[in-house]
Every structure is written in structure tokens, then in C-alpha cells.
N, C-alpha and C positions, 0 to 999 in steps of 0.2 A: 424515592420515587423509583419504580422498577418499570422499564419500557418493555411491551411485548416483543419487538423486533430485535432488542438487545441480545448479545451472546450469553452474558451474564452481567450480573451488576456487582462491582468490586469499589469498596471504598479505600481511598489511600491517602494518607497526610504527607503534604508537602515538608520536605527537609527544609533547613535553615536556608539554603541556596536555591530554593524553590524547586527542587528535583523529585520524582516519583520515579518509582520501579514499575514498569509495564509487567503484568502477571503472565507467566510463562505460558498459561493456555491461550493468552490474546496474541502473544508473539507467535506461537506455532500457527494458530489459525491464519495469521497474516503471513506466514512464512518470513519472519523477521530473524535472523540470526545477529550473531554477535558481530560488531562493527559494520552493519549494514547503515546506510544513511536513511534517516527518517524526514518526512516533511512535514511541517506544522503549518496550520491555517486556522483561522477564525471563521465559524459558521455561526451567525448570530453571537450568542453569549457562550458558545461552546468551543473549547480548542480540539481540534481534529488532527490525529497523528497517523500517517500512513507511511508505509514503506516507500521509500524513494528509488524509483526504479528508472536508470538510464539506458537501460539496453532492451533491444528487441527481445521478446519473451522466447521466439522461436530460434532464433540464429545467434543472438548475443552483439550483433551490431549496434552502434552507438550514435551513427549519424541520421538526420533528418526523420526521428521517430513520430509516429502517427498514435495517437492513444485511441483505443477502440474496446470500450466497455472494461475499463480498467487494466487493460493490459497494452504496453506499448510494442508496436510493430514497426518494423523498417518497410520502406517502399517496396524492396525487392520480395519479401515474404507477402506483402499484401498483394503483389502482381502474382505471387505463386499461388495464393490462395483463389484469387479470380479465375485462374485457369482451371482449377479442379472442377470435375464435372460429378454433381451429386445426383 
């Protein structure tokens, strides 16, 4: 089954230890690099995998992060953004 909203569909076989290789084009699109941590969770019967990010997207801070539209931001950067006049 091909979903319209999917990037592309790839079929992979699990190895004897239950592992698969994520295609390079998927890793690139998700900005995943060698030795990055990934987060896995179940959504219904689907296994979701995404890059696990524990740093502020703007400054790299690691404490008290707030997730906004898929990006982690620290309170200082959120405050700075609020002060911008658009």
C-alpha cells in the first residue's frame, strides 16, 4: 500500500536480530547522522522512528526545552523570539 503523504515507500526485511537499515534518503530528509540518537514509539500498529533531539534548535542549550512544531527551543530563545517585531 502506498500512501499519498509518504516520502516514498521502501520495503525492508528484518534481520535475525530484528534490525533494519533506514534508507539514506530518509535519514537525509530527517537530518539524521551517524551516532545520532533516535526515538521510537508506537502509533496504533505503526512503529514510528524520529531523530531524538535534546538541544535547542537555535543555541544548543539542553535544559528546560519546549517543543514547538517539532523543534526544541530553550526559554531564552523563546523569549528572544517573542521580542522580535515582525
